[in-house]
C-alpha positions in Angstrom: 99.0 -8.4 87.4 97.5 -10.1 84.4 95.8 -9.1 81.3 92.4 -9.2 80.6 91.8 -9.8 76.6 88.3 -10.2 74.8 87.9 -11.5 71.3 84.8 -10.1 69.8 83.4 -10.4 66.1 80.5 -11.8 64.1 79.9 -15.5 63.6 82.5 -17.3 61.8 85.4 -14.4 62.2 88.0 -16.8 63.7 87.8 -15.9 67.2 88.7 -19.5 68.6 91.3 -20.0 66.6 93.1 -17.1 67.4 92.4 -17.4 71.1 93.9 -20.8 71.0 97.3 -19.6 69.2 97.5 -16.7 71.6 96.9 -19.4 74.6 99.8 -21.5 73.4 102.4 -18.8 72.7 101.8 -17.2 76.2 101.9 -20.5 77.8 105.2 -21.4 76.2 106.7 -18.1 77.3 105.6 -19.1 80.6 102.8 -17.3 81.9 99.7 -18.7 83.1 96.6 -18.2 81.1 93.0 -19.0 81.9 90.4 -19.5 78.7 87.0 -19.1 79.2 83.8 -18.3 77.3 80.5 -16.3 77.1 78.1 -17.4 77.6 79.3 -19.9 79.9 82.8 -20.3 82.0 81.4 -21.7 85.0 78.9 -24.6 85.8 75.6 -22.5 85.9 76.8 -20.3 83.2 76.9 -23.3 81.1 73.7 -24.3 81.8 72.6 -20.8 80.7 74.6 -21.2 77.5 72.1 -24.3 76.6 69.3 -22.4 77.0 70.4 -19.5 75.1 71.8 -21.3 72.0 69.2 -24.2 71.7 67.3 -23.8 68.7 64.0 -25.2 70.2 64.0 -21.9 72.4 63.0 -19.6 69.5 60.4 -17.5 71.4 63.2 -16.2 73.9 62.2 -12.4 73.9 65.1 -10.1 73.3 64.9 -8.5 76.8 64.6 -11.9 78.4 67.8 -12.9 76.2 69.8 -9.9 77.3 69.3 -10.7 81.0 70.1 -14.4 80.5 73.4 -13.2 79.0 73.9 -10.5 82.0 73.2 -13.5 84.6 76.0 -15.6 83.0 78.4 -12.7 83.1 77.6 -11.8 86.6 78.9 -15.3 87.2 82.1 -15.3 85.2 83.2 -12.0 86.4 83.3 -12.9 90.3 84.0 -16.4 89.5 86.5 -16.8 87.2 87.9 -13.4 85.9 88.6 -11.3 88.7 90.3 -14.4 90.9 92.4 -14.9 87.9 93.4 -11.3 87.5 94.0 -11.2 91.2 96.8 -14.0 90.8 98.6 -12.5 87.8 97.1 -14.8 85.1 96.1 -13.9 81.7 92.2 -14.0 81.2 91.3 -15.0 77.3 87.5 -14.7 77.0 85.6 -15.8 73.7 83.2 -12.8 73.8 82.2 -10.5 76.8 79.7 -7.6 77.4 80.3 -6.3 73.9 78.6 -9.1 72.4 75.6 -8.3 74.1 75.8 -4.5 73.2 76.3 -5.7 69.4 73.7 -8.5 69.4 70.8 -7.9 71.7 71.5 -3.8 71.9 72.1 -3.0 68.1 70.8 -6.4 66.2 67.6 -7.0 68.3 66.6 -3.6 68.5 67.1 -3.3 72.4 69.6 -0.1 72.4 73.0 -0.1 73.2 72.6 1.7 76.3 69.9 0.3 77.6 71.7 -3.3 77.4 75.0 -1.5 78.8 72.6 -0.4 81.5 71.5 -3.9 82.1 74.9 -5.2 82.5 76.4 -2.3 84.8 75.9 -4.4 88.0 77.0 -7.6 86.0 80.4 -6.6 85.2 81.0 -4.6 88.1 83.2 -2.1 86.4 85.3 -4.8 84.8 86.4 -4.1 81.3 88.8 -6.0 79.2 92.3 -4.3 78.9 92.3 -5.1 75.2 89.3 -6.1 73.1 89.8 -7.8 69.5 87.6 -7.3 67.0 88.0 -9.7 64.3 86.4 -7.6 61.4 85.1 -8.7 57.9 82.3 -8.2 55.4 79.6 -11.0 56.5 79.1 -12.4 53.3 82.9 -13.4 53.1 82.7 -15.3 56.5 79.3 -16.9 56.4 79.9 -20.7 56.1 83.6 -20.7 57.3 82.5 -22.8 60.4 81.6 -26.7 59.8 80.0 -26.9 63.2 76.1 -27.2 63.5 74.8 -23.7 63.7 73.3 -22.6 66.9 70.0 -20.7 67.6 72.1 -17.3 67.3 74.0 -18.5 64.2 70.8 -19.2 62.6 69.4 -15.9 62.7 71.1 -15.2 59.0 73.3 -12.6 57.1 70.9 -9.6 57.6 71.0 -10.1 61.3 74.6 -10.5 61.2 75.2 -7.3 59.4 73.5 -5.4 62.2 75.7 -7.0 64.8 78.9 -5.7 62.7 77.1 -2.5 62.6 77.0 -2.6 66.5 80.6 -3.7 66.7 82.0 -0.8 64.6 79.9 1.7 66.8 81.1 0.2 70.1 84.8 0.1 68.3 84.5 4.0 67.9 82.9 4.6 71.3 85.8 2.7 73.3 88.6 3.4 71.2 91.1 3.1 74.4 90.5 -0.5 74.4 89.2 -1.8 71.0 91.9 -2.8 68.1 89.9 -4.0 64.8 91.5 -6.7 63.0 91.0 -8.0 59.5 89.6 -11.4 59.9 90.2 -12.5 56.5 94.4 -12.2 56.8 96.1 -15.6 57.1 95.8 -16.7 60.5 99.5 -16.6 61.2 100.0 -13.0 60.6 96.7 -12.3 62.7 98.6 -14.1 65.5 101.8 -11.9 65.2 99.6 -8.8 65.3 97.7 -10.0 68.3 100.8 -11.0 70.0 102.2 -7.6 69.5 99.7 -5.9 70.9 99.5 -8.1 74.0 102.7 -8.0 74.6 102.9 -4.0 74.0 100.0 -3.6 76.4 101.5 -6.1 78.8 104.7 -4.1 79.0 103.3 -0.8 79.4 104.7 0.9 76.2 
């Protein structure tokens, strides 16, 4: 049986870099690895992603936004994550349900419990074995990304601070699967820490 690993954090925390490094290390060790993302990861999910991140869609209501994320997630769980786990693959996901809880639940003000209820049928009881939260003060992370910001990334520092607060609430609520890492550390040092946690979990230590 493989492992289901999610990476979370505010924009610019370095999730993509650590996912790529983890994928390479696991593949080099002979493991099968599936890397996917949210929203997206399936043909229809990618179309939903385009709607959600398109800067011209500024009038999307927070509740509508939450349901769109859940719709994409339901596809990903059933078409990618569960099939991969059944084959013994490592599943690495760039964001999962915790993102909705932090972004729509906390930062948008819908409520973490409300968004969790929306996502209950979407995730179908499937949660990560490990959730890595790459955490750092938002001000230190702003501007680290060189790509053009999408609709969510354009929300600004105050919004991202609320997201960070949401993640801290979730990390306290789900201590059994959350591992908080310092996103400002050297990327190779971070990778070593991540590998240690992954291999320990995989071996059942």
